[in-house]
C-alpha positions as CSV (number, residue, x, y, z in Angstrom):
1,M,0.1,-0.2,-0.2
2,E,1.4,3.5,-0.9
3,P,1.7,5.3,2.5
4,T,-0.5,9.0,2.7
5,R,1.8,11.4,1.2
6,N,1.3,14.0,4.1
7,I,4.1,16.9,4.5
8,A,6.8,14.9,6.3
9,A,6.5,12.1,3.5
10,R,6.5,14.7,0.6
11,A,9.7,16.2,2.1
12,G,11.3,12.9,2.4
13,R,10.7,11.7,-0.9
14,W,12.0,15.1,-2.4
15,S,14.8,14.7,-0.4
16,A,15.7,11.6,-1.2
17,R,15.4,12.2,-5.3
18,H,17.8,15.3,-4.6
19,R,20.1,14.4,-2.6
20,K,22.7,16.8,-3.5
21,A,20.7,19.9,-3.3
22,A,19.3,19.0,0.2
23,V,22.8,18.8,1.5
24,L,24.1,21.5,0.1
25,G,21.4,23.6,0.9
26,W,21.8,22.4,4.2
27,L,25.2,23.2,4.4
28,A,24.7,26.4,2.7
29,F,22.3,27.7,5.2
30,V,24.1,26.6,8.5
31,V,27.6,28.2,7.0
32,A,25.3,31.3,6.0
33,A,24.0,31.7,9.3
34,L,27.7,31.2,11.1
35,V,28.8,34.0,8.9
36,L,25.8,36.2,9.6
37,G,26.2,36.1,13.2
38,G,29.7,36.6,13.0
39,A,29.5,39.2,11.1
40,T,26.9,41.1,13.4
41,G,27.8,40.1,17.1
42,T,25.4,39.4,19.8
43,K,23.8,42.0,21.9
44,L,23.2,41.1,25.4
45,L,20.7,42.3,27.8
46,T,21.9,45.3,30.0
47,D,21.2,45.5,33.8
48,E,18.6,47.6,33.3
49,E,16.9,45.8,30.5
50,Q,16.6,42.8,32.7
51,G,15.3,44.9,35.6
52,S,11.3,44.6,36.3
53,G,8.7,46.4,38.5
54,E,10.4,49.1,40.5
55,S,14.0,47.7,41.4
56,G,13.7,47.8,37.3
57,R,12.7,51.6,37.3
58,A,15.5,52.2,39.8
59,D,17.9,50.7,37.6
60,T,16.4,52.6,34.4
61,A,16.4,56.2,36.3
62,L,19.8,55.7,37.3
63,A,20.9,54.5,33.9
64,K,19.4,57.8,31.9
65,A,20.8,60.2,35.2
66,F,24.4,58.9,35.4
67,P,27.2,58.5,33.3
68,Q,28.0,55.1,33.0
69,A,31.0,54.3,34.9
70,A,32.1,50.7,37.1
71,D,32.6,51.4,40.6
72,E,35.3,49.4,41.7
73,S,37.2,49.0,45.4
74,V,40.7,48.1,46.0
75,L,40.8,46.2,49.6
76,V,43.9,46.9,52.0
77,Q,44.1,44.5,54.8
78,S,46.4,43.5,57.8
79,S,46.6,40.6,60.6
80,K,48.7,43.2,62.5
81,L,49.0,46.6,61.8
82,N,46.9,49.1,62.0
83,V,45.6,51.8,59.5
84,D,47.2,54.4,60.9
85,D,50.8,53.1,61.3
86,P,53.1,54.4,58.7
87,A,53.9,51.0,56.6
88,F,50.0,50.8,56.6
89,R,49.4,54.4,55.4
90,A,52.2,54.2,52.8
91,A,50.9,51.2,51.5
92,V,47.4,52.7,51.1
93,A,49.7,56.1,49.3
94,D,51.1,53.9,46.8
95,V,47.7,52.0,45.7
96,E,46.2,55.5,45.4
97,R,49.4,56.8,43.4
98,R,49.3,53.8,40.9
99,L,45.8,53.8,40.2
100,G,45.7,57.5,39.6
101,R,48.5,56.7,36.8
102,V,46.0,54.6,35.2
103,K,44.6,56.1,31.9
104,G,40.6,56.1,32.5
105,V,40.4,55.9,36.2
106,K,38.8,58.7,37.6
107,D,38.0,59.4,41.4
108,V,40.4,57.7,43.3
109,T,39.2,58.2,46.9
110,S,41.4,58.3,49.7
111,P,39.6,56.0,52.7
112,Y,41.0,58.6,55.2
113,R,38.6,60.7,53.8
114,S,35.7,59.1,55.3
115,D,35.0,56.6,58.1
116,A,32.7,54.2,56.1
117,A,35.9,53.3,54.3
118,I,37.8,51.8,57.2
119,S,36.8,48.8,58.8
120,K,35.5,48.7,62.7
121,N,38.7,46.8,64.0
122,R,40.5,49.2,61.9
123,K,42.7,46.8,59.9
124,A,41.6,47.4,56.9
125,V,40.3,50.5,54.1
126,L,38.6,50.6,50.8
127,V,40.2,52.9,48.2
128,N,37.5,53.9,46.0
129,L,37.4,54.4,42.4
130,K,35.3,54.9,39.1
131,I,35.8,53.5,35.6
132,P,34.0,55.5,33.0
133,G,32.1,53.7,30.5
134,D,29.8,51.6,29.5
135,D,30.6,47.6,29.8
136,D,32.1,47.3,26.7
137,A,34.7,50.5,27.7
138,T,35.3,49.1,31.0
139,E,36.3,45.9,29.9
140,K,38.8,47.2,28.2
141,K,40.0,48.9,31.1
142,I,39.7,46.8,33.5
143,D,43.0,44.7,32.6
144,S,45.2,47.8,33.4
145,V,44.0,48.7,36.6
146,L,43.8,44.8,37.8
147,A,47.7,45.0,36.7
148,A,48.2,48.0,39.0
149,T,46.8,46.2,42.2
150,A,48.9,43.3,41.3
151,A,51.8,45.8,41.3
152,A,50.8,47.1,44.9
153,Q,50.3,43.6,46.1
154,K,53.8,42.7,45.0
155,A,55.7,45.6,46.4
156,H,53.8,45.1,49.8
157,P,53.6,41.6,50.2
158,D,52.9,41.9,54.0
159,L,49.6,43.2,53.4
160,R,46.6,41.6,51.6
161,I,45.9,44.1,48.4
162,A,42.9,43.1,46.2
163,Q,40.0,44.1,44.3
164,F,36.8,43.5,43.7
165,G,33.8,45.7,41.6
166,D,31.7,45.8,38.9
167,A,34.4,45.3,36.0
168,S,36.6,42.9,37.9
169,A,33.5,40.5,39.2
170,D,32.1,41.3,35.4
171,K,35.8,40.0,33.8
172,A,36.2,37.0,36.2
173,I,32.7,35.5,36.2
174,S,32.7,36.1,31.7
175,K,35.3,33.9,32.1
176,S,34.2,31.3,34.2
177,F,31.0,31.4,32.2
178,E,32.9,31.1,28.8
179,D,34.8,28.5,30.2
180,D,31.9,26.5,31.4
181,F,30.5,26.4,28.2
182,K,33.8,25.4,26.4
183,K,33.8,22.3,28.9
184,A,30.0,21.6,28.0
185,E,30.7,22.2,24.7
186,I,33.5,19.7,24.3
187,T,32.3,17.0,26.8
188,S,29.1,16.5,26.0
189,L,29.6,15.7,22.0
190,P,32.0,12.6,22.8
191,V,29.5,11.8,25.7
192,T,26.8,12.0,23.2
193,L,28.6,10.2,20.1
194,I,29.3,7.2,22.9
195,I,25.9,6.8,23.6
196,L,24.3,6.8,20.1
197,V,27.0,4.3,19.0
198,I,25.6,1.9,22.0
199,A,22.3,2.5,20.6
200,F,22.6,1.9,17.0
201,G,25.9,-0.7,17.6
202,A,27.0,1.1,14.8
203,L,29.4,4.3,14.0
204,A,28.1,5.6,10.9
205,A,24.6,5.2,12.0
206,A,25.6,7.1,15.8
207,G,27.2,9.8,13.5
208,V,24.1,11.0,11.6
209,P,21.9,12.4,14.6
210,L,25.2,14.1,16.1
211,L,26.0,16.1,13.2
212,L,21.9,16.9,12.7
213,A,22.0,18.1,15.9
214,I,25.5,19.8,16.0
215,S,24.3,22.0,12.8
216,S,21.2,22.6,13.9
217,V,22.8,24.3,17.2
218,A,25.6,26.5,15.3
219,A,22.9,27.5,12.5
220,T,21.0,28.4,15.7
221,I,23.6,30.6,17.4
222,G,24.9,32.0,13.9
223,L,21.0,33.6,13.8
224,I,20.7,34.5,17.1
225,G,23.4,37.2,16.4
226,P,21.2,39.4,14.0
227,I,18.1,38.8,15.9
228,S,19.7,40.4,19.0
229,Q,20.3,43.4,17.3
230,F,16.8,43.9,17.6
231,A,15.7,41.9,20.3
232,P,18.8,41.7,22.9
233,V,19.7,38.2,24.5
234,S,20.5,36.9,28.0
235,E,24.2,35.9,28.2
236,S,22.8,32.6,28.9
237,I,21.6,31.9,25.4
238,S,23.9,29.9,23.8
239,S,24.2,27.2,26.3
240,V,20.4,26.7,26.7
241,I,20.4,26.8,22.8
242,L,23.3,24.1,23.1
243,L,20.7,22.1,25.8
244,I,17.8,22.4,23.6
245,G,19.4,21.8,20.2
246,L,21.2,18.6,21.4
247,A,18.4,16.9,23.0
248,V,15.6,17.5,20.0
249,G,17.8,17.1,17.4
250,V,19.0,13.5,18.3
251,D,16.0,13.0,19.4
252,Y,14.2,13.4,15.9
253,A,17.4,12.2,14.0
254,M,16.7,8.9,15.7
255,F,13.0,8.8,15.7
256,Y,13.9,8.9,11.9
257,L,16.6,6.6,11.7
258,R,15.3,4.0,14.0
259,R,12.3,3.9,12.0
260,E,13.8,3.5,8.6
261,R,16.2,0.6,9.8
262,E,13.1,-1.3,11.5
263,E,11.6,-1.1,8.1
264,R,14.6,-2.6,6.1
265,A,14.8,-5.2,8.7
266,K,11.2,-6.3,7.7
267,G,12.7,-6.7,4.3
268,A,11.3,-3.2,2.7
269,G,13.4,-1.9,0.1
270,E,15.4,1.3,0.8
271,R,13.2,3.6,-1.2
272,A,10.0,2.0,0.6
273,A,11.6,1.9,4.0
274,L,12.7,5.3,4.1
275,E,9.0,6.3,2.9
276,A,7.5,4.7,5.6
277,A,10.1,6.5,7.9
278,A,9.2,9.8,6.4
279,A,5.5,8.9,6.4
280,T,4.9,8.0,10.0
281,S,8.4,9.3,12.5
282,G,8.8,12.1,9.7
283,R,5.2,13.1,10.8
284,A,5.6,12.4,14.7
285,V,8.8,14.8,14.4
286,M,6.5,17.7,12.7
287,I,4.0,17.5,15.7
288,S,6.5,16.4,18.6
289,G,8.4,20.0,17.3
290,F,5.7,22.0,17.3
291,T,4.3,20.7,20.8
292,V,7.8,21.8,21.8
293,M,8.0,25.1,20.1
294,I,4.4,25.8,21.7
295,A,5.5,25.3,25.5
296,M,8.9,27.3,24.6
297,A,6.5,30.3,23.5
298,G,5.1,29.8,27.0
299,M,8.0,31.9,27.8
300,Y,6.7,34.8,26.1
301,I,4.1,35.7,28.1
302,A,6.2,35.5,31.2
303,G,7.1,39.5,30.6
304,D,10.5,39.3,31.1
305,A,13.4,40.4,28.6
306,T,15.5,37.0,29.8
307,F,12.6,34.6,29.0
308,T,11.8,36.3,26.0
309,S,15.1,35.4,24.8
310,F,15.1,32.0,26.1
311,A,12.1,31.8,24.1
312,T,13.4,32.8,21.0
313,G,16.8,30.8,21.4
314,T,14.7,27.7,21.8
315,I,12.0,28.0,19.3
316,L,14.5,29.0,16.7
317,V,16.6,25.7,17.2
318,V,13.5,23.1,17.5
319,A,12.4,25.2,14.8
320,I,16.1,24.7,12.7
321,A,16.3,20.7,14.0
322,V,12.4,20.1,12.5
323,L,13.4,21.2,9.3
324,G,16.7,19.4,9.1
325,S,14.9,16.4,9.9
326,L,12.8,16.2,7.0
327,T,15.4,17.8,4.6
328,V,18.5,16.8,4.7
329,L,18.3,13.4,6.7
330,P,16.3,11.9,4.3
331,A,18.8,12.7,1.7
332,V,21.9,11.8,3.5
333,L,20.1,8.3,4.6
334,A,19.1,7.8,1.2
335,K,22.7,8.4,0.3
336,L,23.9,5.8,2.9
337,G,21.4,3.6,2.0
338,D,22.7,-0.3,4.4
339,R,25.7,1.3,4.6
340,V,24.3,3.6,7.5
341,E,25.3,0.4,9.9
342,K,29.1,0.1,8.7
343,G,31.5,0.2,11.6
344,R,28.8,-2.6,13.3
345,I,30.0,-3.4,16.7
346,P,28.4,-7.4,17.0
347,F,28.2,-7.7,20.7
348,L,26.0,-4.7,21.0
349,W,23.3,-6.2,18.9
350,R,23.0,-9.0,21.8
351,L,20.9,-6.3,23.3
352,K,17.9,-6.3,21.2
353,T,16.0,-8.7,19.6
354,R,15.5,-9.3,15.5
355,N,12.8,-7.0,15.4
356,G,14.8,-3.9,16.7
357,E,13.5,-4.2,20.3
358,S,15.4,-4.1,23.6
359,R,15.6,-7.4,25.4
360,V,15.3,-5.1,28.7
361,W,12.6,-3.2,28.1
362,N,10.6,-6.1,26.9
363,A,10.6,-8.4,30.2
364,V,9.7,-4.7,32.3
365,L,7.1,-4.1,30.2
366,D,5.9,-7.7,30.1
367,R,5.3,-7.6,34.0
368,V,4.0,-4.1,33.7
369,L,0.8,-5.0,31.4
370,R,0.9,-8.4,33.4
371,R,0.0,-6.5,36.7
372,P,-1.2,-3.1,35.3
373,L,-2.5,-1.5,38.3
374,A,-0.4,-2.4,40.7
375,A,2.6,-0.6,38.3
376,A,0.4,2.4,38.1
377,L,-0.1,2.6,42.0
378,I,3.6,2.0,42.8
379,S,4.8,4.3,40.2
380,G,2.4,7.0,40.9
381,A,2.9,7.2,44.7
382,L,6.8,7.1,44.3
383,L,6.2,10.3,42.1
384,V,4.0,12.0,44.3
385,A,6.7,11.5,47.3
386,L,9.2,12.5,45.0
387,A,6.9,16.0,44.3
388,V,6.0,16.6,48.0
389,P,9.3,18.9,48.4
390,A,8.6,21.4,45.7
391,L,5.6,22.2,48.1
392,G,8.6,24.1,49.9
393,L,10.4,25.4,47.0
394,K,11.9,29.0,47.3
395,T,13.7,31.2,44.5
396,A,16.1,33.6,44.9
397,L,17.7,35.7,42.1
398,P,21.6,34.7,41.5
399,G,23.4,37.2,43.5
400,V,27.3,36.8,45.2
401,D,26.5,34.0,46.9
402,T,25.6,31.8,44.1
403,L,29.4,32.8,42.4
404,P,32.0,29.9,42.6
405,R,34.3,30.8,45.3
406,D,37.4,29.5,43.4
407,L,37.4,32.5,41.9
408,T,39.9,35.4,43.4
409,V,37.5,38.3,42.9
410,M,35.2,36.4,44.7
411,Q,37.2,35.6,47.7
412,T,38.4,39.2,47.7
413,Y,34.3,39.9,48.1
414,D,34.1,37.8,51.2
415,R,36.9,39.8,52.6
416,I,35.2,43.0,51.9
417,Q,31.8,41.6,53.1
418,A,33.7,40.7,56.7
419,E,35.3,44.0,57.3
420,F,32.4,46.1,55.7
421,P,29.2,44.1,55.7
422,G,27.1,45.2,53.5
423,E,29.3,47.5,51.9
424,N,28.7,45.5,48.1
425,I,25.2,44.8,48.3
426,P,23.4,47.8,49.8
427,A,19.6,48.8,48.7
428,T,19.7,51.7,46.3
429,V,17.2,54.4,46.9
430,V,16.6,56.4,43.9
431,V,14.8,59.8,44.3
432,Q,13.5,62.1,41.1
433,G,12.6,65.7,41.3
434,D,13.6,69.1,40.9
435,A,14.1,69.5,44.9
436,V,16.3,66.6,45.3
437,G,19.4,69.4,46.2
438,S,17.1,71.4,48.0
439,P,17.5,71.7,52.5
440,Q,14.6,69.6,52.4
441,M,16.1,66.8,50.8
442,K,19.0,67.2,53.1
443,A,16.7,66.9,55.4
444,A,15.3,64.1,54.3
445,V,18.5,61.9,54.0
446,A,19.1,62.6,57.8
447,S,15.9,61.7,58.6
448,L,16.5,58.5,56.3
449,Q,19.8,57.8,58.2
450,Q,18.0,58.1,61.8
451,Q,15.8,55.4,60.8
452,V,18.9,53.3,59.8
453,D,20.6,53.7,62.5
454,R,17.6,52.4,65.1
455,S,16.6,49.5,62.3
456,P,18.3,46.1,63.5
457,V,18.5,45.1,59.6
458,L,19.5,48.3,58.5
459,E,23.4,49.0,58.8
460,G,25.8,51.9,58.3
461,R,26.2,54.9,56.9
462,V,24.0,55.7,53.9
463,S,26.1,57.7,51.3
464,T,24.3,59.9,48.7
465,E,25.4,60.9,45.3
466,T,23.5,63.7,42.7
467,S,23.2,63.4,39.1
468,P,25.2,65.8,36.7
469,G,21.7,66.9,36.3
470,G,20.6,67.4,39.3
471,N,17.2,65.7,39.2
472,V,18.1,62.2,40.7
473,T,20.1,61.0,43.9
474,R,21.0,57.6,44.1
475,I,21.1,56.4,48.0
476,D,23.2,53.3,48.6
477,V,21.7,51.9,52.2
478,P,24.1,49.0,54.0
479,I,21.4,46.2,55.0
480,A,22.1,43.0,56.7
481,G,21.9,39.5,55.2
482,N,23.8,38.2,51.8
483,G,21.1,39.9,49.7
484,T,19.0,37.0,49.6
485,D,17.8,36.2,52.7
486,A,15.4,36.6,54.9
487,K,17.2,39.3,56.8
488,S,17.7,41.1,53.4
489,R,13.9,40.6,52.5
490,A,13.0,42.0,56.0
491,A,15.2,45.5,55.1
492,L,13.8,45.9,52.2
493,S,10.6,45.3,53.5
494,E,11.3,48.1,56.3
495,L,12.4,50.5,53.8
496,R,9.7,50.2,51.2
497,D,7.2,50.3,54.0
498,D,8.8,52.1,56.2
499,A,11.5,54.5,56.2
500,V,11.4,55.9,52.7
501,P,7.8,57.0,52.6
502,A,8.0,58.6,55.7
503,A,11.5,60.4,54.5
504,F,10.8,61.3,51.2
505,D,6.7,61.0,50.7
506,P,6.2,64.7,52.3
507,L,8.4,66.1,50.1
508,R,6.3,64.6,47.0
509,L,9.5,63.1,45.6
510,K,8.9,59.6,43.6
511,A,11.7,57.0,45.4
512,D,12.0,53.8,44.3
513,V,14.2,51.2,45.9
514,G,16.4,48.9,44.1
515,G,19.4,46.7,44.1
516,M,20.4,42.7,44.6
517,T,17.4,42.2,47.1
518,A,14.7,44.3,45.5
519,Q,15.1,42.8,41.9
520,T,15.0,39.2,43.3
521,E,11.1,40.3,45.4
522,D,10.1,42.4,42.0
523,F,11.6,39.6,40.0
524,N,9.5,37.1,41.7
525,S,6.7,39.4,42.2
526,V,6.6,39.4,38.3
527,L,6.8,35.3,38.3
528,N,4.0,35.0,40.7
529,K,1.6,37.2,38.4
530,S,2.7,35.6,34.9
531,M,3.3,31.9,35.7
532,P,-0.4,30.7,36.5
533,L,-0.6,32.5,32.6
534,V,2.4,30.6,31.4
535,F,0.9,26.8,33.0
536,A,-2.8,27.9,31.6
537,F,-1.0,28.7,27.8
538,V,1.0,25.6,27.6
539,L,-1.6,23.1,29.0
540,T,-4.4,24.6,26.9
541,A,-2.0,24.5,23.9
542,A,-1.0,20.9,24.3
543,F,-4.3,19.7,25.4
544,L,-5.6,21.2,22.4
545,L,-2.7,19.6,19.8
546,L,-3.3,16.3,21.3
547,L,-7.0,16.5,20.7
548,F,-6.6,17.2,17.6
549,T,-3.6,14.5,16.8
550,F,-5.3,11.4,18.0
551,R,-8.8,12.4,18.3
552,S,-9.2,11.3,21.9
553,I,-10.2,13.8,25.1
554,V,-8.6,10.9,27.5
555,I,-5.2,10.9,25.6
556,P,-4.3,14.9,26.2
557,L,-5.7,14.8,30.2
558,K,-3.9,11.5,30.8
559,A,-0.7,13.1,28.9
560,I,-0.5,16.2,31.1
561,A,-1.4,14.7,34.2
562,L,1.7,12.2,33.7
563,N,3.7,15.4,32.2
564,L,3.1,17.4,35.8
565,L,3.5,14.2,37.5
566,S,7.2,14.2,36.3
567,V,7.7,18.1,36.4
568,G,6.8,18.0,40.2
569,A,9.2,15.1,40.9
570,A,12.2,17.4,39.2
571,Y,11.0,20.1,41.4
572,G,11.0,17.9,44.5
573,V,14.7,16.4,43.8
574,L,15.7,20.4,43.3
575,V,14.2,21.2,46.7
576,L,15.8,18.3,48.3
577,V,19.2,19.1,46.7
578,F,19.3,22.5,46.7
579,Q,17.1,23.9,50.0
580,E,17.6,20.8,51.9
581,G,21.8,20.0,50.8
582,V,21.0,16.4,50.2
583,G,23.9,15.2,47.8
584,Q,25.9,18.7,47.8
585,G,29.2,16.8,48.0
586,L,28.6,15.2,45.3
587,L,28.1,17.8,43.5
588,G,30.7,20.2,44.9
589,F,29.0,23.4,46.0
590,D,27.9,25.0,49.4
591,Y,24.7,26.5,48.5
592,T,20.9,26.6,50.3
593,G,19.7,29.6,49.4
594,G,16.6,28.4,47.4
595,I,15.8,28.0,43.5
596,T,17.3,30.2,40.7
597,A,14.5,32.4,40.4
598,W,14.3,31.7,36.3
599,L,14.7,28.2,36.1
600,P,11.4,26.5,37.8
601,L,8.8,28.2,35.0
602,F,12.2,27.5,32.4
603,L,12.2,24.1,33.5
604,F,8.2,23.5,33.1
605,V,8.1,24.4,29.4
606,V,11.0,22.8,28.3
607,L,10.7,19.2,30.4
608,F,6.5,20.1,29.4
609,G,7.8,20.4,25.6
610,L,10.5,17.1,25.9
611,S,8.2,15.3,27.6
612,M,5.1,15.5,25.0
613,D,8.1,15.0,22.7
614,Y,8.1,11.0,23.7
615,H,4.9,11.0,24.3
616,V,3.6,12.2,20.7
617,F,6.3,9.5,19.2
618,I,4.9,6.6,21.4
619,L,1.1,7.1,20.6
620,S,1.6,7.7,17.4
621,R,2.9,4.2,16.9
622,V,0.5,2.9,19.1
623,R,-2.2,4.7,17.2
624,E,-0.9,3.2,14.2
625,A,-1.1,-0.2,15.4
626,V,-4.9,0.6,16.4
627,D,-5.7,1.6,12.7
628,R,-4.2,-1.2,11.7
629,G,-6.8,-3.5,13.3
630,M,-5.0,-4.2,16.5
631,S,-6.6,-4.3,20.1
632,T,-5.8,-0.9,22.2
633,D,-3.9,-3.7,24.8
634,A,-1.6,-5.3,21.9
635,A,-1.2,-2.0,20.1
636,V,-0.2,-0.6,23.6
637,A,2.7,-3.7,24.0
638,H,3.7,-3.3,20.7
639,G,4.1,0.4,20.4
640,I,6.1,0.6,23.3
641,K,8.1,-2.1,23.0
642,T,8.9,-0.9,19.8
643,T,9.8,2.4,21.0
644,A,11.1,1.9,24.1
645,G,14.8,1.3,22.8
646,T,14.5,4.6,20.9
647,V,12.8,6.6,23.4
648,T,15.3,5.3,26.0
649,S,18.6,5.4,24.3
650,A,17.6,9.3,23.1
651,A,16.9,10.4,26.8
652,L,19.9,9.1,27.8
653,V,21.5,11.2,25.0
654,M,20.0,14.1,27.2
655,V,20.6,13.0,30.2
656,A,24.2,12.6,29.8
657,V,24.7,16.3,28.4
658,F,22.3,17.8,31.2
659,S,24.3,16.1,33.5
660,I,27.2,17.5,32.2
661,F,26.1,21.2,33.2
662,A,25.2,19.8,36.6
663,T,29.1,19.5,36.9
664,L,29.9,23.4,36.1
665,S,31.2,25.8,38.4
666,M,27.5,28.3,38.1
667,I,25.2,27.2,40.4
668,D,22.5,28.4,38.1
669,F,23.4,25.2,35.4
670,K,24.6,23.1,38.3
671,Q,20.7,23.4,38.9
672,M,19.0,23.7,35.3
673,G,21.5,20.4,35.1
674,V,20.0,18.3,37.6
675,G,16.5,19.5,37.3
676,L,16.5,18.4,33.4
677,A,18.7,14.7,33.8
678,V,16.1,14.1,36.6
679,A,12.8,15.0,35.3
680,I,14.2,13.4,31.7
681,L,15.3,10.3,33.2
682,I,12.2,9.8,35.6
683,D,9.7,10.6,32.1
684,A,12.0,8.0,30.3
685,T,11.8,5.4,32.9
686,I,8.7,5.5,35.1
687,I,6.3,7.5,33.1
688,R,7.1,6.0,29.3
689,A,7.8,2.3,30.8
690,V,5.8,1.9,33.4
691,L,2.9,4.6,34.0
692,L,1.8,5.2,30.4
693,P,1.7,1.7,29.5
694,A,0.2,0.9,32.7
695,T,-2.8,3.1,32.8
696,M,-3.4,2.8,28.8
697,T,-4.0,-1.0,30.0
698,L,-6.2,0.0,32.7
699,L,-8.7,2.5,30.3
700,G,-8.5,-0.2,27.3
701,E,-11.0,1.1,24.8
702,R,-12.0,4.4,26.7
703,N,-8.3,5.7,25.8
704,W,-9.9,6.8,22.6
705,Y,-13.2,8.2,23.8
706,L,-14.3,11.4,22.2
707,P,-17.3,13.4,23.2
708,R,-19.9,13.8,20.6
709,F,-20.0,17.3,21.2
710,L,-16.6,17.4,19.6
711,G,-17.4,15.0,17.1
712,W,-16.4,17.4,14.0
713,V,-12.4,17.3,15.0
714,P,-11.2,15.9,12.0
715,R,-9.5,12.4,12.0
716,L,-5.6,12.5,10.9
717,Q,-5.1,9.2,9.6
718,Y,-2.6,6.8,10.9
719,E,-1.8,4.8,7.4
720,P,-0.9,1.5,7.7
721,T,2.8,0.7,7.0
722,P,3.4,0.4,3.5
723,E,3.7,-3.6,2.2
724,P,7.5,-4.6,2.3
725,Q,9.3,-4.1,-0.9
726,R,11.7,-6.9,-1.2
727,A,15.1,-5.9,-2.1
């Protein structure tokens, strides 16, 4: 029987017949994207563009009113000398002199002009300075400043002289970020190849999915460059694209290639096998890709610039991976033919039956299908138990406490914090209005200082700075805590609810409170408002897509329930590890401050999309078998057994890549890697191999129930497999 010529089938047939055009066209597309990206560069989000709420308004006002400059501090510290000792004073003077000679440095301030720059034990001081210019300009100048500080340290070995500030921290953290990305990139590729070799048992077959995934990621990173000129992106965008691109690129190629190999094993000719794969797995790839893109689009609703950039990058890489799967992949397979099995590793084939099914999963599924109720209850209870800790999930924006402590600049920060509590994590009050320079304004600042002195969570001396235009004043208020803990949140609440209104409302001046703590609280507030909308959008879209795909109301409801279970379990594991500290030693970190604020929403849309990938792929095989006349029970056994090996292999690739991110130095990446790896592992094993077949067996023919009022839903024909054409 000739397969129905759906879009995927037509694309596969064209690609197989025009192999040269398809392959060269794809290569030209990837190269052009990379060249275009290199020519335009990538425009990153600025700090103020990433802000939200009151703190976002404060950051925007500061960016507009004050000349851009990086604030830096040089710590001069001694365990023996007092700040008044001649040797200590000589070292401070030397630091000031060296910094003053550096081109581009402004406002080098002696610590002896302000008590706030001398520690309480009088054994440490801060020499403050500014480096004018935007991020690009300060990045070019900071090396000279760091060199001057290092020279001063060398000249005074008996003292500790070290630097921390906006530009020096950005340089060190960016370097660490780049090293992390390179490590993930270099490690993930060979790991993926090894898993694919084990999955296919042949080197040539293993290389095909990897090449598709790599080229899709490369093209996407290239295209992000010109897009970012109009919509700036997060600095994490490359890592996110690599994660999702490797996952879906390998998945889609495996789905396609496994089906083509399966048809060949049944006796179909090369052309017939390829057309069958295009008409069935190719169509499943299209539906899966569309589902993933819909899920990723939910991030646009979050109303945050970082999520918007993540949505753009992930949708683009999925779309390119789908395009490659439907166009260049059939051409490559048609060109290789049975040579795709070259480099076969004999002993790996023993893990599979003659029809390509996994012996291990067959044994598991046989037991699940014999006792579906017990399997459903046990696996469901396990997932609920894992999800329970998620009820205590708390979020925080990445702060200084989430950065790797092996960085010299962060060790300096910790020493500054010990000597000058709150010095580098103050709340910033931004006051706007024509009266900011008036005597009343000075009285308001004095009133604020009095309230700070009386407060247990506001500490130290406030510092003020008025903009060159004279209409904006910045007031830095040192606060207790580390910037994201309960003490810092209490300090923010006191500032916003009591201290700031009492000081500035009588003057009718607009005063916004910003700073790290305020940014975290405002971001969480935005997420709390937008997350229900994101969840509703993603769940509704997934429901409608599965309703139209499988013409059943039970299938989408059950899919949503199963996916929510896996996401909930992943949240629970994140809480256990990163809030309760379970397994910290294995992952090499010491942090229990909460889950990165953007991660729960990001994990939800990504995991929901990737989980639906597997769901669509498996159920397509089940529905195909039902359309050929099998009973639902038999179709479930057939569909899941024939896809279990592919799903497991694809999941192992994801778990391996995500686990690599869990080994990186940044806490953000660790949390993302752990969350994604755990969820995919749960989804591919407990959900797809146990809970899904158990519930489908229990429901039987009711899986395909469609209410009469939905009878208008069009029927998507899952055509029978074409008759084998013997080679």
